[in-house]
Every structure is written in C-alpha cells, then in structure tokens.
N, C-alpha and C positions, 0 to 999 in steps of 0.2 A: 240479698236477692240470690236465688239459686235456680238455674235450669236443672231441675232434678231428673228429667227424662223418665218420668213415671213415678208418682208419689204413691207408695203402698205402705201397708202396715208393717211389712218386713223392714223397709227402709226407715220408717219412723221409729222403730225399736232398735235400730243399729246404734252401737255405742258411739261410732264416729259422727253419725248424724246428730245425735243428741248433744254431743260435746260442742259441735259447731253452733247449733241452734240455741243452746242454753245461754250463750254469751250475747245473744241479740235481744233487743226489746220488741222489735217488729220483724217477723220472718215472712218473706214472700217467696213463692215458688211459681215457676212457669213450666210449661210442658208437663203438667201433672198427669195428663191423659186420663182424667177422671170425669165422670158425669156428676150432675148434681146429687144423684141418689147415692153415689159411692163415697162422696167426701165425708159423710157422717161417720164412716168406719175408721177415719184417720184420727188418731189421738196423739197429741204431743204434750208431754208433761208440762204443767204450769203455763200453757198457752191456750188461747181461745180463738176459734175461727171467727174473723170479722167480715170477710168478704170472699166470694168465690165466683167463678165464671167458667163455663165450658162451651166448647164449640158443638155444633150439631154433628151427630155421628152419621157418617155415610152408611147407607143401608148395606153395602158390600164390605165395609171396613170391620176388622176384627176388634178394634178398640177405638176409643176417642183419640183425637189429636188436639194439640194445644192445651189450653186450660190454665187458669191462674187461681191460686189460693193465697190468701193473706191471713196470717195469724199474728196476734198480739199477746204479750204477757198478760196474765190475768189481772195483775196489779195496775195496768194502765189501759186495759181494754175499754173501760168507760170513757176514756178521753179520745178514743179513735172512732170516727164516724165514717161510714161508707157512703159514697155519693153515687148518684145515678150514672150508669155507664151508657155510652152511645155505641159501643162496639165491644164484642166479647173478648177482644185482645187488648183492651185498655181498661184498667180498673183504677178508680180514684178513691183515696181516703183523705180525711182531714184530721190533723192534730189540733185539738182545741187550744186556743190561746189562754183560756181561763181554767184549764185543767191543772190541778195542784201538782201533778208530776212534772209536766213539761216546763211550766213557768217561762214561756217564750213571749217575745214582744208582740208577735202577730201570728195568725193562723199559718200553719204549714200544710200545703196540699201535696200529697205524695201519689204519684202514678206508678203503676206496675204494668209493663208492656211486654208483649211477645209478638214479634213479626217473623213469619216464616221465611225461609230462604227464598231468594228471587225465583229460582227455577223449580220450586216444589210444586206438587200437583194441587196443592190447596189454593194457590193464588198465582197471579201474574203481576206484571209491573203496574197495571192499572189498580189492582187491589192494594199494592204497597203504597201507591200515591194517595189513594183514598184514606188509608189508615193514617198516614202522616198528615193529611189535610184535617182529619178529625182531631188528632192529637194537637196540632197547631192551634186550632180554634179553641180547644179546651184550655191549653196553656195560657193563651191571651185572656181568656175569661177569668181563670183563677189567679192570674198574676195581679189583677187589680184588687184582689181580696187578701193576698198574703204572699208568702214565699213558696217556691216550687222545688220539689225534688222528684226526679224521674229515674226509675231503675228498670232494667229489663234486658232481654235478649233481642237485639235489633237485627241480628245477622247482617251487620253493617261493617264494612271495611272502610276506615277513615284515614289510615296511614297517619301522617302528621299534618294533614290539611287543616287550615285555620277554621275554628268555630266562632270567630269574631271578625269584625270588619277592620282590616288593617288600615293604618294611617287615618283613622276616623277622627280627624282633628276639627274641632269646632270652629277654629279661626277661618277655615275654608268656606264655611257656610255663613257668608257675610249678611245674608238676609234674615238670620235668626237672632233673637236676643240670647244672651249668655245663658239665661235660666231655662230656655226652652229645649235644649238638647244636651244630653250627656253622652260623650263619646265612649266607645268600647275600651275596656282596659286591655292592654297587651299582655297576654298570659301564654307563655311558651308551654308546649306539650310534647311529651315523648311517646313513642310507640314502638314496641319491639316487633310488631306485626307490620311488615313492609309491603303487604299486598296492595295492588292498585285499588283505588277507591271505587266501590261498586255503586249501583243506582241507590240502594238503600242508604249507603254512606253519604252520598251527595245530598239526599233528601234530609238526613239527620243533621248534617252540617248547615244547610240552608235554614232549617228550623231554628237552630241555635242562634244564627245571626239575626233572624227576624225577631226573636223573642228574648234576646239577651240571656239565653240559657247556656251554661258552660259545662263541658265534659270534665269529670274529676279524674278519670284514668290518665295516668302519665303526668300529672302535674300537682298531685296532692301528697302530703306526708303519708307514708305507708306504701305508695306506689308511684315513685317518681320516674320510673323507667317505662311504664306502660306494659305491664305483664300480660301475656296471652291468657285468655279466660277459657278457651276450649282446646282440648288436646285429643286428637283422633289418630287413627292408624296412618293417615296421609298427611299429618302435619298439625301445627298449632295456629291459632288465630285469636284475635281480640274482637269479640262480637258482643260481649256483655258490658253494659255501660251504666254508670250513675251520672246523672246530670243535675245541676242545681242553678237557681237564679244567681246572676253575677253578684248581687248584693249579699247572698247567703254564703259565698265561698269563704269569707273570713271567719264564719262561725262553724265551718266544718273542721273538726279536730283531726281526723285522719280518714283515709280510704284504703281498704285492704283487699287484695285478691288472695283468697285463702289457698291452702295447699290442695293439691289434686287428691281425690279419693276414688275408690273403686265403685262408688254409688252412681256416678255420672261422668260423662266426658267433659262436663262443664265444671269449672271451679266456682265456688261461692264467692260473692263480692259483698262487702258491707262498708258502711261509713258511720261515723259518729258526729253528732251535732252538739255544740256547746249549748247548755241551758243557763238562763240567767237566774241562778238560785239566789234567793234573798240572803243577805249577810245577817248572821246571828251574833249578837253581842255576847262576849264571854268575859269572865272575870279576868282582870289583869293581875298577873303575878310578878313580883320583882324577882328578876333572875339574879343568881349569884355572880359576883364579879369574876372575870377571868383571873386564874391564879398567876399567870405570867405568860412568857412566850419563849420559843426556841430561837437560838441565834443560828441562822442558816447561812453558814459560809460555804465556799466552794468545796472545801474538804468535808464539811458535814453532809452536803448533798451527795457527794460521792460515797461517803460511808453509809448513808441511808440506803442508797441504791444496792450497795454490796451486801448489807445486812438483810435487806428484803429478799434477796435471791439466795440467802443461806438456807441450809437444810432445816434449821430450827424453825424459821418463819414459814417455810413451805409446809412443815408439819402442822403449824398452828392454823394456817389457811385451810389445810385438808380437814382438820378437825372441825373447823368452823363450818365448812360446807356439809360435812357429814352429820352435824348436830342438828336436831330438830328444836324449833323455838315455838313458844306459845303466842308471842306478840311481836310487833315491830320494834318496840322499845328495847327488848332484850337482844334482838338481832343487831340493832345499832350500837348498843353498849358493848357487845362482844366484839364487833368488828372494829370499833374505835379503840378498844383496849389493845388490840394487835398493833394498830398503827402507832399508838402512843408508846408501847414498849420499844418498838423499833426506833422511834424518834429519840427516846431517852438514851439509847445506846449509841446514837449517832451525833447528836448535837448538844450543845450546852444550853441548859434551861436557866432563864433569868426570871427570878421572882418579881412579881409586881410590887412596887412600892405602895405602902398603905396611904390611902387618900386622907389628907389632913382636913379637918373641919375648918371651914371658913369662919374667921372671926367676924363678929358683928361690928358693923361700922359705928364709930362713936360720933360721926358727923351729925350735925343737926340737919333736919329735913329742910329742903329748899323752900324758900318763900319769896314772894315778890319784893318784900321790904328789904330783905338782905341782898337780893340781886341788884336792886336799884342803888342801895347804899354802897355796895362794892364798886359799882361803876362810878359813883360820885367820889369815893375815896381814891380811886385810881388816879385821878387828876392831882391828888395831893401827896399820896404815899408812893406813887409809881409802882404799884403792884403789876408785875409783867402780864399776867393773864388778863386781868380786868382792864389794863391799859390798852392791850391789843383789841379787846372787845370794844372799848370806847372809841378807838381809832376807826374800827370798821363802821360802827354806828354813825360816827362823824362824816365818814365818806358817803354814807347812804343818805345823809341829811337828817339824822335823827339825834344829833348831839344834845338836843334839848331834854332828852330822857334822863340824863344824869342829874340826880338830885331832885327830880320832880316828885310830887306827891300825887300819884295816880296809879291806876291798875295797868301793869305792863301788858296784860293779855289783850287789851283793846288795840294795841299797836302792832301785835304780831302779824295779822294779815297784811298790813301796810308794808312792814319790813320784808316779808316774804315776796310780795309783788315787786318791791323796789329791787331786790336781788335778782329776780327773774328778768326785769327790764334791763338792768345793767348788763347781765350776761348776754341777752339777746342783742343789744346794741354793740357790745364788744365783738361778738361773733360775726355780725353783719358787716361791721367795719373791716374786720380782717379778710373776709371773703371778697368784698368789693375793692380792697386795696391790694389784692394778690394778683400778680401777673400770671401765675400758674392757673388760676381759676377763672380766666376770662370767659371761657365757654360756659362754665357753671353759672356765672353772674347773670346770664340771660334769663334763667328761669328760677333762680333762687329768690323766694319772697317770704319765707317764714322758716322757723326753726323746728317745725313739726316733721315727723317722719314722712318721707315721700310715699305716694300711693303705691308705686311699683314694688317697693320693698316687701309689702305684705301679700300681694296678689299674684306675683309671677312665681310659678312653681318650678320651672326649669332653671336649675342653678347656674348652668353655663351661660344661658341667654340673659339671666338676670345680672350676672357678673359682668358680661360684656356691656350691657346698658349702663351699669354703674361706673365702669371704667371710662366710657365716653363722657358721661356727665361730669366726672371729677377730674378728667384729663390724667387718669392714672393708667395710661396706655403707652405703647411704644411707637406712636406716630412720630414723624420727623420733628414736628413742632415741639414735642416734649423731650425726645431723645437729644435734639440739638441744644436744648437748654442745659442739659447735664454736660454736654461736650463743649459748652461755651461758644457755640456758633451764633452768628447774628441771625435775626429772623429771616432775612432774605436767602440765607444759605440752607435753610431747613426745607429743601425741596423734596418732592415725592419721587422716590426711587422705584415705585411700582409702575406708574404710567409714563415716567420720563418726560412729563410735560413741562417741567421747569417751574411749576406752581408750588407755593408753599403747602406742605402737607399738614394742614390743620384739620380740625374736626369737620368743618364745613366742606372742604375739598374732599375728604375721605368719604363723607356721607352723600354728597350731592354732585361731585364733579369728576372724580377719578374714572377715567375711561375703562380701566381694567375691570371695574366693578359694575359696569353698565348693565350687564345681564341680570344681576341680582337686583339692581335699582329699578329696572323696568318691571320686573315681577312684583317688587315691593309696591311701586306706585299703582299698578293695576289692581292690587288687593286693597290698599289703604284708601284709595279714592272711592271705592265702593262702600267703605265703612264710614268715612267722614261725611258730613252733610253734603247734599247734592249741589249746594251753591259753591262748594270749594272746587276750583279747577286745578289742573296740574301746575300752572304757573303760580297759583296762590299757596301751593303746598310748601310748608316749612317744617324743618325737623324739630324746632322748638316746640311746636304744637304737639307733635307726635310723642317726643321724649317725655314731655311734662304732662301727658294726657291722664285723665282720670277714668278712661275706658279700658277695660281689661282686653278687649279685642285689639284696640289700637296698640296698646303696650305689648301684647303678645306678638303681633305682626312686626312691630318696630324692633323689639329686642331680638327676634329671630333674624331679621335682616342684618342688624349690626353684627351679631355673632358670626353669621355666614361670611360676611365681608371680612371680618377680622381673621377668620381661619383661612380664607382664600388668599388674603394679603400675605400672611405669614408663609404660606406655601410657595407663593411667587418669589419672595425674598430668600427663602431657604434654597430654592432651586437655582 
C-alpha cells in the first residue's frame, strides 16, 4: 500500500516506482487524485487494474482529492474479486480460496482505506466516526467468511496504546463455558512516533479491540521498531498501517516500511502472507557419505581465525564477491571451497573409517516351539537367560507354560495384563505407605496421568500445583522432615500462629495469606455448583478437579501464595 500523493503516468514510468511495485503481487494506492475517467491512462507493466474509487470533485477544486486504486499482477488477477463498496474511501477485494495461485485454507478479504486528516476541509470528526462505523460493520461481516487484512492511510496517531484487551482472562468470566470465549493474545508493539493519540487513533484502536484485528506495524519481522511512514518538512509520523485478523498473524511472513522516495511524502508499506503450497514428491537420491571431519581444538580455532583474516583469504573473498555466477549451486560450491581451504590449513582432518558390512545372522528364526522348549530346559540345564525368564513367569503365576504343548500367543495378553496389575499394586502400596505423600494419598486413585498436567498452560502455576500435590515444596512440614524435627516442631514461621505448617494450614488457615484466600473463594464458589457453600469448600475437590476453570483458578491461587510466602520469609 502506498499513499502516492497523485498517481500519474510520469510516476508510473519512474524506475524507482516500477522497482518497488514489481516486487508486489497486489499493489494498492491511496490519494491517487484521479477521477474514474483518468485512471484508464495509468499503465503499470504486468499489472491489471482490479478496483478503483474516486471522490466527487468540488466545483471550485483544481483536482480530485482522495482516490483509491488497486492493481494485481496479471498472473493472479483472476483470483482477485472486487466487492461492493459502501464508501468511496473503503474498497474491499477478496482472494479466492480455490484459486490455484493462493492455495490458502479460507478466503482472505482485503480492505484498502484512506481517511483524511481530522482537521481537513473534506471532513470533520463526525465524518471520521461514520467511516470507522462503516469499516467496523464490514469487518464484522467479512470476518465470519474468512480472514481479514486492512491497509491504508488512517491519519491516526496510536503511539503504543494497546489494540487488544489487556488481562482478558477467561477465568474471570465465571458464567461462560470454556469454549464460548477466546481471550485476546498479549502482543507487544513498538512505535517510533510518540505523538499523543488523536481521535482517529482512538477509533482505530477501539475497532481493533472489538473485532480482534491487530496492527502489524512495530511487532512484525521487518518492522519491529514501528518505523514512521510519513516524512514532511515539519517532522515524521506513523499514519499508514496494515492490520490483520489475530488468527492470521502467524501466517504473516514479514511487514516492511520501504525506503523514502522523492515520489511522495509517504513511504510504501507491504506485507507477505504464507501460502499452503502442496508438497510435491520428488525422487530420493542416496547422498555420498561424509569423507571425515576436522579436529577443532582451541589451537585449531585460533589458527582458523588468524588464517581467515590473512591477506590471502581476503583476496579470495574479494574475488568471490566480484565474480558473477549463473546459478546458486556454483555460488555455494565456490564459497564452500574457500572455507574448506582455510580449514585444511588450520585443523587436522580425520578420515572416516569405512563402514563394514554386517554379517548375516546364522541364528535360526524364532518359533514358539523353541521358545517353550528353552523355558522347559532351563529347569534342567540351568541356562541363565531362560532360567531368569522362567522365574519371572513363575512369579506372575504362569509357571505352567514351561513344557506345555500350546500356542504361546494366546497367553501373551494375559501376561501383559498381569505385569500391569503387579506394577499398579506395587506403586499404590508405596504411595499409601509413604509418610512423605500423606497429602497426595487423599486424591490418588489411579496410575493414569492427572488431568491438570495436560490442560494447564501456565508453567509456573502448573509447577506450584504439582509441588503441593506431591509435597515437593519447602513448607515446614517437609523442610522439618529433612532436618529431623518432630512433627510438632514444624510450625509456621509466616503467621507465627504456632500451628504445624502443612499443606492444609498453608492453603486454608495461614492468616498472612488471607487476602489471597478470600479472593480465591469468591471466584471458586461462583464456578462450583451452587449447592456448595464456603464451609463445604475443600481443597481436595479443587486440586483434583477435572474442570479447566477450577484448576486454573486453584493453581493461580497456590502459586501466588507460594511467591508471597517466600517474600515474607526472605524479608
């Protein structure tokens, strides 16, 4: 997109203009100052006009104002469709999902916008608000059909104000199901233009928040600083923007603010979107084995650095840069040869040992009869391997297999299940006989992965919940066990109440953590069934819940309490 400040045949034929536009697939221009009858005189090589719009010319004006023109390369113009416009300063086109060039997962709707400055003679604040109102309704309309990209000169100062809802946490919306609401992503944005936000900027930011549209300037590869897009005699500003659907941000390869030219006070802006090109199967070729490797000692690395800075290799690199190549393979080969020559002069080269062919095994193939007979012979000839196997089967209750005349395969499912059962019983016995895991014993009922492990995305909060469940924390009840203190001596040093600081005291009784506890209860009681009162609330139910909301609020509460407790003890 480029605010060209008057599109003319002279500019279209300018080498700088053609160099910039030739790298684009779709080129849009605003403030073309052209009427519909004049646009036909503009010709851009390899491009076709797909959409144009112009404002009404005032009877006293010398030229048109505003104006938007959209061009597409001839090779893709058939995949670009112009849509009905509701305002001359907003044009929409659609990139077809089924067009062979784009190969995208769903339609992309692209808007090109021009909004005059707030205090221009063309409009006033009411006109600006009406344009944003139209744009907002159209974004909401097309968002239900595909992804959105908006480019244009908004004459909006946004500074680094947020274009998303901060702290948009779904856990606070206790009356909604998890699947009904998707919170905004936190995406930081930079801006080298520090002017105060104007009315157009506020309207633009509000539209972004309402429609989950995000600004690419200042947060995308190619423009991480928020470069100014307009440079005039009285300063620079960022007023030209590209915005996309939040879901489409990960598909944007880069966003660029191009260099300043003498053709306009505005710098062109462009972005690239990844396309889902189908993979093409190719013939697989066996690559030659690596000949060996260099031995990179400290001395060899120092020698390589010194040789690379020598005049001989400087001359080689100079010749490489000056030489013209016909293809990328010859460039790579020439460059690698320089690096290889330097490495040979610096480090010892170790040739790779030839790979010996594996000998074919002379063992007879495995069969059920030989397997059963070996188990049987183990009891007579004391073969170590088969004797061990016989011992395992005997412990599992399958000693009758030795010497039997049957198919071993029919017993494999039973052996597998018996091994699983024994491991489960052994693990459960160790857990319930462990003095360290008394708290965990309250909600351990299976050897399956706990629900919270897979659903909690916050690593710190998930870790805090895990530590409490497994008593892998530094509460006095656990710390005192390592110090050899009796249970009665493991008191809480946070609230100084003299009570033993175990998990229940930490979560439900410690007075120093009461503010966090009150906030936690006010939220959790709204999530749990209405029949659950504050007196009936127990942490076992919250910690072992299968509800994402309950686990999120509970883990957040535990983590905050742990952090605050450590701060108190550290002070």
